[in-house]
N, C-alpha and C positions, 0 to 999 in steps of 0.2 A: 504493500500500500504506500502511495506517495507520502512523503513527510508533510506535516501540517503547514509548514512554511511555503512549500511549493503549491499546495492547494490554495493558500491565501493569495499567492501571486497570480495564480490562474483565475481565481474569482475576481480579483481586482482588475486584471486585464480584460476579462470578459465584460465586466460592467462598464469599463471606460470606453471600450470599442465595440459595444454590443450592436450598434446600428451598422457599423462597417461589417461586422461578422454576419448580421442578418442580410445585408445587401449581397455579400459574396455567396452566402448559402442559397439565396433566392435565385441567383444566376444558374446554379446547378440543380436545384430541386424546389422550384417555386411553390407548387401546390402544398407540399408538406410544410415548408417554412411558413407559409401564410396561416395554416391552421395552428401551428406551434406558436406563432406570434399572437394570435387571438387568445390562446391559452395564457401566454405571458402577460397580456394586457389584464386578464382577469386576476392574475397574481400581483398586479401592480408593478411589473418589472419594466414596462415600456410606456411611452407616451403615444396616445392614439394617433394623432395627426402625423407625428414624426415617423412612426413605424409604417403607417399607410403609404407615405411618400416613398420611403425606402423600399418597401415591397414592390410598388409599382415601377420604380426606376430599375430595380434589380431584374424583374421579370422582362421588362422591355429591353434591357441590355442583352439578355439572353436571346430574345427575338431578333435583335439586330445582328448579333454574332452569327446565328444560324442562317440569316438571310445572306450575309456576306459570304459565308462558307458555301451556301448553295449557288450563289451567283458566280463564284470563282472556281469551285472545286467539286461540284455535285457529282458529275459522272464518274470520275476516278474514285471518289470517296465511297460512293454507293457500290461500285464494282468490287473494290478491295476490302472495304470495312463495313459494308451495310449489314452483314450478318450480326455484328456486335449490337446493333440497334433493332434487330428483327426487321430490317428493310431489305427486300429483294429488289433486283433491277426491274422486275415486272410490276411490283407495287409502285415503284417510283415512276415508271413510265405511264402507268395508268393515272397516277396523281397529277403528273405533268399535263396529260391530255385534258383532264377535268379543269385544271387551272386555266387553260386557254380560254374557256368559256365562263367559268364560275369562280374566279379567284376571290372576289369580294365575299360571296356566299360561303365559300370554304373557309376563308380566314375567320369570319364571324363565328361559324359553327365550331371551328377548332378551338378558338379562344374561350368561348362560353362553355364548352364541354371539357375544358382543360386539355383538349387534344389527346385524351387518353387513347393509347394504341396507335396514334398517328401524329403526334405533336411534331416530332423532329422531321418526319418526311414531308409534312405540310410546309414547315418553315423553309426547308431546303428547296422544295419545289417552287415556292414563292420567289426565291432568289434565282433559281435555274431558269424559270420562265420569264424572268425580267419583269415581274410585276412592278410598276412604278413605286419607288421607295416611299414617296409621299403618301400614296394611297395605302401601302402596306403599314406604315407606322401610324397613320391616322386611324385606320380600322382597329389595329391592335391597341392603340391608346384608349379609344372610346370603349372598347369591350373589356379592357383591363380593369376598370373600376368596379363594375358589378361582379366580375370574376373574382377579384381580390376580396371584396367585401363579403361575398358568399362564404368563401373558405375561412376568412378571418372570423366571421360570425359563428361558423361551426365550431372553431376552436374555442371561442369565447363562451359559447353555450355549454360545451362539455366541461368547461372549467367549473361551472356550478355543480354538475353531477359528480365531478371528481371529489368535491368536498364531502359528499355523503358516502363515499366508498371507504370501507374499512382499510386501515393502513396497509395491511399485508396484501390486499387485493388491488391496490392502486395501479401497479405496473401492469398486471394482467388486464385490468379494466381499460387502460390506455391502448394496449395492444389490440384487444378485441374491437374497440371502437374504431381504431385506425383501419383495421382490416375490413370491418363492416362498411365504413364510409368509402373506402377504395373500391370495394366490390359493387356497391350501389352506384357510385359515380361512373365506374367503368361500364356497367350494364346500361345506364342511362345514355352515356356517350355513344355506345355501340348502336343503340336503338335509334338515336337521332341521326347518326351518320348513315345508317341503312336507309332511313326514310328520305334523307336529303339527297343521297346519290341516286335514288330511283326517280326523282322529280326532274 
């Protein structure tokens, strides 16, 4: 177990740079960090307006990065490393084709459903098909607010339930809730995608 002095330094560092850490974490795993941040607000660890701005900027930064990667390196990236993200060349080609006609619709659906199962391929396809950047960032920015507030609110709400769970069951409760939310949102996202792609 780390010495108490080290733990104190880590705690002090985390508190001093918490918003920077939240920003960086959001770039890599936005939905999870948004829910965790709502939980942190319930515990009084973050300021509402500050953390909301940080979450939005972090998630949009990730969107911009994937757009640039898609615009510059999509084809070789998918061909050589797509399997790491469960992206096949066939899936990418199909998404590219749909983007030619429905890029605005696809971007909106992807953002509002957290892109579950298709987030990276959608963002890469946006860059690869040269969707105008101003349209890309405008749609993502507008959709970002309800997207963030929904996940943030889920985390905040479950903070109340957490207080009523017995001490020894708190971790199990959090794990079960996280799995249940993920499965629910994934099922909802899949249903919306199927409906949207048929129209």
